[in-house]
N, CA, C and O of each residue as an XYZ file, in Angstrom:
284
protein
N    -134.613   -149.665   -102.808
C    -133.796   -149.815   -103.766
C    -132.412   -148.851   -102.954
O    -132.599   -148.199   -101.927
N    -131.134   -148.940   -103.629
C    -130.458   -147.848   -103.191
C    -130.007   -147.197   -104.784
O    -129.749   -147.678   -105.887
N    -130.099   -145.577   -104.067
C    -129.245   -144.596   -105.192
C    -128.495   -144.798   -106.137
O    -128.437   -144.162   -107.189
N    -127.821   -145.782   -105.779
C    -126.358   -145.947   -107.199
C    -127.162   -147.365   -107.544
O    -127.145   -147.343   -108.775
N    -127.482   -147.926   -107.367
C    -128.606   -148.952   -108.392
C    -129.348   -148.081   -109.460
O    -128.776   -147.869   -110.530
N    -130.034   -147.797   -109.330
C    -130.890   -146.530   -109.815
C    -130.396   -145.718   -110.384
O    -131.231   -144.934   -110.836
N    -129.029   -145.378   -110.707
C    -128.124   -144.330   -110.903
C    -127.581   -145.314   -112.246
O    -127.552   -145.037   -113.446
N    -127.306   -146.153   -111.759
C    -126.833   -147.329   -112.762
C    -127.783   -148.059   -113.862
O    -127.344   -148.582   -114.886
N    -129.047   -148.015   -113.520
C    -130.069   -148.622   -114.380
C    -130.493   -147.215   -115.604
O    -130.873   -147.263   -116.774
N    -130.227   -146.113   -114.726
C    -130.858   -145.216   -115.688
C    -129.347   -144.778   -116.833
O    -129.488   -144.164   -117.890
N    -128.101   -145.226   -116.336
C    -126.743   -144.406   -116.898
C    -126.992   -144.570   -118.916
O    -126.740   -143.726   -119.775
N    -127.472   -145.763   -119.051
C    -127.882   -145.542   -120.260
C    -128.585   -144.608   -121.255
O    -128.280   -143.864   -122.188
N    -129.599   -144.989   -120.641
C    -130.779   -143.324   -121.013
C    -130.204   -142.223   -121.101
O    -130.221   -141.694   -122.213
N    -129.568   -141.576   -120.071
C    -129.218   -140.503   -119.597
C    -128.226   -140.145   -120.288
O    -128.030   -138.934   -120.386
N    -127.281   -141.116   -120.988
C    -126.102   -140.701   -122.132
C    -126.975   -140.433   -123.335
O    -127.113   -139.360   -123.922
N    -127.461   -141.431   -123.562
C    -128.719   -141.162   -125.096
C    -129.042   -139.789   -124.944
O    -128.615   -138.962   -125.750
N    -129.630   -139.528   -124.155
C    -130.275   -137.749   -123.870
C    -129.140   -136.998   -123.904
O    -129.080   -136.262   -124.889
N    -128.294   -136.947   -123.210
C    -126.944   -136.145   -123.532
C    -126.525   -136.395   -124.748
O    -126.186   -135.326   -125.255
N    -126.399   -137.148   -125.366
C    -125.753   -137.343   -126.762
C    -126.540   -136.573   -127.942
O    -126.098   -135.996   -128.936
N    -127.838   -136.761   -127.494
C    -129.121   -135.800   -128.444
C    -129.308   -134.374   -127.854
O    -130.122   -133.618   -128.385
N    -128.672   -134.026   -126.904
C    -128.658   -132.621   -126.603
C    -127.798   -132.026   -126.880
O    -128.004   -130.860   -127.216
N    -126.437   -132.550   -126.867
C    -125.047   -131.964   -127.589
C    -125.454   -131.783   -129.355
O    -125.122   -130.804   -130.023
N    -126.163   -132.856   -129.826
C    -126.269   -132.229   -131.330
C    -127.135   -131.422   -131.764
O    -126.976   -130.712   -132.757
N    -128.320   -131.463   -130.925
C    -129.393   -130.479   -131.134
C    -128.610   -128.960   -130.673
O    -128.706   -127.890   -131.275
N    -127.805   -129.247   -129.398
C    -127.168   -127.916   -129.019
C    -126.328   -127.528   -130.426
O    -126.620   -126.404   -130.833
N    -125.360   -128.232   -131.226
C    -124.216   -127.576   -132.014
C    -125.039   -126.991   -133.092
O    -124.575   -126.051   -133.738
N    -126.185   -127.443   -133.343
C    -127.110   -127.053   -134.638
C    -127.894   -125.621   -134.235
O    -128.804   -125.239   -134.972
N    -127.579   -124.962   -133.233
C    -128.516   -123.776   -132.377
C    -127.535   -122.277   -133.153
O    -126.539   -122.077   -132.458
N    -127.599   -121.506   -134.078
C    -126.324   -120.656   -134.503
C    -127.725   -119.549   -133.796
O    -128.564   -119.111   -134.583
N    -127.784   -119.315   -132.755
C    -128.233   -117.839   -131.828
C    -128.507   -118.277   -130.776
O    -128.663   -119.471   -130.520
N    -128.641   -117.003   -129.734
C    -128.719   -117.350   -128.279
C    -129.477   -116.453   -127.731
O    -129.591   -115.347   -128.260
N    -130.107   -116.763   -126.610
C    -131.005   -115.920   -125.942
C    -130.733   -113.982   -125.535
O    -131.487   -113.088   -125.151
N    -129.407   -114.049   -125.848
C    -128.722   -113.084   -125.184
C    -128.673   -111.602   -126.659
O    -128.347   -110.416   -126.598
N    -129.059   -112.286   -127.555
C    -129.353   -111.846   -128.788
C    -130.602   -111.165   -128.860
O    -130.777   -110.081   -129.416
N    -131.331   -111.744   -128.361
C    -132.733   -110.771   -127.944
C    -133.172   -109.935   -126.609
O    -134.091   -109.158   -126.346
N    -132.467   -110.280   -126.157
C    -132.577   -109.327   -124.555
C    -132.563   -107.988   -124.810
O    -131.580   -107.667   -125.478
N    -133.285   -107.092   -124.527
C    -132.418   -106.317   -124.112
C    -131.896   -105.569   -123.320
O    -132.670   -105.087   -122.493
N    -130.775   -105.256   -123.248
C    -129.534   -105.114   -122.479
C    -129.548   -103.723   -121.700
O    -129.017   -103.473   -120.618
N    -130.343   -102.822   -122.584
C    -130.395   -101.600   -121.935
C    -131.082   -101.302   -120.862
O    -130.700   -100.351   -120.182
N    -132.672   -102.322   -120.336
C    -133.451   -102.403   -119.264
C    -132.894   -103.511   -118.138
O    -133.567   -104.107   -117.297
N    -131.492   -103.596   -118.376
C    -131.341   -104.691   -117.834
C    -130.763   -104.033   -116.029
O    -130.249   -102.921   -115.906
N    -130.962   -104.849   -115.004
C    -130.819   -104.175   -113.627
C    -130.035   -105.165   -112.933
O    -129.742   -106.318   -113.247
N    -129.783   -104.535   -112.021
C    -129.240   -105.265   -111.139
C    -129.832   -105.725   -109.622
O    -129.887   -104.904   -108.707
N    -130.156   -106.763   -109.500
C    -131.654   -107.608   -108.327
C    -130.409   -107.686   -107.320
O    -130.744   -108.016   -106.182
N    -129.082   -107.458   -107.502
C    -129.015   -107.493   -105.868
C    -128.951   -105.775   -105.307
O    -129.065   -105.361   -104.153
N    -128.791   -105.219   -106.219
C    -129.386   -103.588   -105.878
C    -130.794   -103.231   -105.383
O    -131.142   -102.530   -104.432
N    -131.630   -104.031   -106.458
C    -132.724   -103.966   -106.473
C    -133.558   -105.137   -106.452
O    -133.180   -105.959   -107.286
N    -134.485   -105.470   -105.839
C    -134.537   -106.753   -105.148
C    -135.737   -107.077   -107.028
O    -136.174   -106.196   -107.769
N    -135.858   -108.321   -107.150
C    -136.805   -108.570   -108.252
C    -138.104   -108.214   -107.867
O    -138.324   -108.012   -106.673
N    -139.048   -108.101   -108.743
C    -140.411   -108.121   -108.270
C    -141.376   -108.491   -109.151
O    -141.149   -107.783   -110.132
N    -142.534   -109.333   -109.447
C    -142.861   -110.261   -110.008
C    -143.375   -108.819   -111.202
O    -143.063   -108.944   -112.386
N    -144.109   -107.602   -110.763
C    -144.494   -106.611   -111.034
C    -143.494   -106.030   -112.517
O    -143.998   -105.418   -113.458
N    -142.237   -106.348   -112.427
C    -141.542   -105.675   -113.276
C    -141.527   -106.789   -114.622
O    -140.724   -106.655   -115.545
N    -142.552   -107.901   -114.568
C    -142.228   -108.678   -115.618
C    -143.329   -108.371   -117.209
O    -144.556   -108.412   -117.296
N    -142.538   -108.148   -118.023
C    -143.240   -107.210   -119.280
C    -143.861   -108.366   -120.598
O    -144.391   -108.145   -121.686
N    -143.508   -109.588   -119.907
C    -143.647   -110.546   -121.429
C    -145.249   -111.355   -120.977
O    -145.501   -111.644   -119.807
N    -146.019   -111.576   -121.901
C    -147.004   -112.384   -121.530
C    -146.596   -113.710   -121.024
O    -145.453   -114.158   -121.116
N    -147.561   -114.281   -120.508
C    -147.224   -115.537   -119.114
C    -147.305   -116.664   -119.955
O    -146.776   -117.665   -119.472
N    -147.899   -116.823   -121.264
C    -147.187   -117.513   -122.580
C    -145.593   -118.010   -123.028
O    -145.028   -119.095   -123.166
N    -145.270   -116.776   -123.148
C    -144.051   -116.598   -123.470
C    -142.856   -116.908   -122.164
O    -141.691   -117.269   -122.334
N    -143.495   -116.664   -120.957
C    -142.405   -117.043   -119.884
C    -142.670   -118.739   -119.092
O    -142.132   -119.114   -118.050
N    -143.407   -119.344   -119.742
C    -143.936   -120.624   -119.482
C    -142.881   -121.189   -120.705
O    -142.068   -121.993   -120.249
N    -142.743   -120.943   -122.069
C    -142.255   -121.448   -123.021
C    -140.766   -121.242   -122.640
O    -140.037   -122.171   -122.986
N    -140.156   -120.187   -121.984
C    -138.871   -119.910   -121.573
C    -138.571   -120.817   -121.015
O    -137.650   -121.528   -121.420
N    -139.353   -121.118   -119.746
C    -138.994   -121.870   -119.031
C    -138.866   -123.512   -118.993
O    -138.027   -124.286   -118.532
N    -140.005   -123.651   -119.642
C    -139.655   -124.757   -120.314
C    -138.812   -125.498   -121.254
O    -138.619   -126.706   -121.394
N    -138.444   -124.663   -121.747
C    -136.991   -124.712   -122.939
C    -135.548   -125.303   -122.187
O    -134.802   -126.221   -122.526
N    -135.482   -123.995   -120.567
C    -134.661   -123.973   -119.868
C    -134.331   -125.311   -119.491
O    -133.283   -125.935   -119.657
N    -135.672   -125.723   -118.821
C    -135.561   -127.124   -117.990
C    -135.651   -128.365   -118.874
O    -135.752   -129.465   -118.332
N    -135.616   -128.241   -120.350
C    -135.488   -129.431   -121.163
C    -134.336   -129.311   -121.869
O    -133.903   -130.249   -122.538
N    -133.770   -128.218   -121.792
C    -132.339   -128.159   -122.674
C    -130.865   -128.097   -121.771
O    -129.783   -128.053   -122.357
């Protein structure tokens, strides 16, 4: 099966999912940036990130990652 054939068959569903995403995104009246502690921000180019810096429970991290991947 060629990739072009696969893309062609998925196009209607992808369009539908994208339209649903746009509708849901318009209803969001907050952003992640409102909940981030900017005073604790770091420049990871100067100080490389390390897993020991994580302060959130693993369930919260999983929820955020899932939200980012699905929206």
